[in-house]
N, C-alpha and C positions, 0 to 999 in steps of 0.2 A: 772844884777844889780837891786838893790832895786827900787821899784816904788817911794820911798820917796826921793831918791836922786834927788835933783833939783839944778841946777847951781845957784850960788849966785845971779846973775842978775835977776833970775826969782822967787826967794823966796818971798812968801807973795802974789803972783799974781795968783797962781793956784787956780782954783775952786775945792773944795772938793765935790764930788758927790758920790752917792751910788755905782756906778761902780768902782770908784777908791778905795773906802773903801773895797769893796768885793775883788778886786784884791790883796789888801794889806793883808787881812785876809787869802786869799788862799796862798799867799807867806809865811806868818808866819807859816801856817800849814806845808808847804813843808820844811821850815827851821827847825822846830821842829823835823820833821821826819829825816832829815839829821843829826841833832845833836844827836838824840837818836841812830841812826844807828852807827855813829862814836863812841859814848860812849860804845855801846854794843860790839864793836870790839876792845875795849881797846885803841882807838885812840883819847882820850879826847883832846889832844893838837891840833889835826887837826880840831876840830869843833869850835875853838875859833873865827875864822872869821865869822862863821854863827851865833854865839852867839852875836857878835857885831852888825850884821845887824838886828837880831831879836830885840835886845835892842833898837836900833835906831827906828825901826818900832813901837815898843810898846810905846816909848816916844812920837812919832808923833801922834799915836792914842789917847793917854792920853791928849795931848795938844789940839787936836780937840775936844775931849769930854769936857774938861774944858772950852773951848771957846764957846761951843754950848749952846744957851739959853735953859732952861728947857722945854719950850713949844715946841721947835724944836726936842728935844730928844724924847718926847712922840710920835710925829707923825712918827718918823723914826723907831719905834719899830715894 
């Protein structure tokens, strides 16, 4: 299950740290590899679930990036 999946009662309370972001990036890497593998085997319909998870992860990362002040972004690089 995706590391971004958080029950409704806990949403907005989780602290985003470098370890969580790294795990999410690694998960995205694995999802992309699975999607490419399925597509190369002609099983594009089988990879839809992975595309949905990847999309959710990317939206989550974009939301974090948008909410992060510019000064904090420079120190994280």
